N, C-alpha and C positions, 0 to 999 in steps of 0.2 A: 708107548707114547703117553706122556702125562698131559691130560687135557686141561689141567688147572694152572699151568705155568703161563701167566700172562702178566707182564710187568709194564708199568707206565713210567716213561722216562722223559723228563722229570715229572714228578707228581703234580698234576693240575696246572702246570705253567704253560703259557703260550710261548711260541717262538717270538723272537724279537721283531718288533714292528719297524717299518721303514728301513728294512735291510733286505738286500737280495739274498735269497736262499736257493741253493740247489737241493730241492726237496729229497731226491733220491739219496743224498749224502747226509741228511740230518739224522738218520737212524742207521744203525749198523745191524749186521747179522751176528747173533750169539748162538753157538751150538745148543741144541735142545731147548730153545726158547722162542717165545713170541714177545716182541717188544712193541710198545706203542708210545708215540709222542704227540702231544697236543699241539696243533697249529693254531687253531682258534677255538675258544670255548665261550659260548654265550647262552643266555636263557632260551634263545630262539633256535639254537642248533650248535653243532660243533663240527670241526674238521680235524681229523687225526691221520697220522701216517703210521703204518705198522710194518714190521718185518717178521716173517715166519721162517724159521730154520727148516731145512728139509726134514720131513717126517713128522712135523708138528701138526696139530689140528686144534681148532677152537670148537668147543662143544656146541650143539644145537641150542638156539635161543630164538626169541622173537622180540620185536621192538614195536612200539606203537607209532613209529614214524618211518617214512620212506628213508632209504639209505642208499646213496650213490657210491659205488665202489669203482675205483680205477687202478689198474695194475701199472706200477711205475718201474718195476724191475722183475725179471724172471717171469714165471707163469704160476698161477694158482687155480685151485679148484674150489668152487662154491656150490653148495647144494641149497636150492630154494624150493620149499614145499616138495621135497623128494625128487626134484629134477636137478641133474648135475650139469654144471657149466664149467668149461675149461677156459680161463681167461689168460691171454698173453699180453705182453708189453703194449701199452697204449689202449687196450680194450677196457670197457667199463660196462657196468650193469646196475640197474636199480633194483634193490630189494624192496618190494612193496611193504607198506606198514602191515603189521600183524602176521607176516609170513614167517614160517619156521625156516631157519637158515643156519648153515655151519660152513667153516672153511677147512680145507685140507691142503697141506703142502707136500705134494709128491716131490717137488724140488723147491729150493728157497725162493721166496718172492717178497716184494714190498708192494703195499697198496695205500691209496688215499681213500678215506671214508668220509663222506659228507652227509650229515644228518640235518634235515630241516624240520624243526619242531613247530609247525604251524599247519592249520587246516584239519587237525585231528582232535578237536575239542570235545568230541562225543564221549 
């Protein structure tokens, strides 16, 4: 498994405003890849949708902000501060600011990630 394959599709662009979107369909699965697409990107936070092909993982990292994750297709595994959570369709979890976390796709899944960049000015 290559932990560095992470593509952003399209680079830095938000999805079209004032248009109805079926979020689960705005990103596809690509074998051996993790794809991300920006829904909203602001200085105060961002919303992205990502797809993980089966067998892919995103290496451990931390963020200075809370991050809300919601599964919109399939099921994914997230590890937060060494505790493993299995999330299925419709379930969500908040990754606390400064927590070590990583993602693992035992099966393919799609998720929405919402980061709010406020309240952590320390």
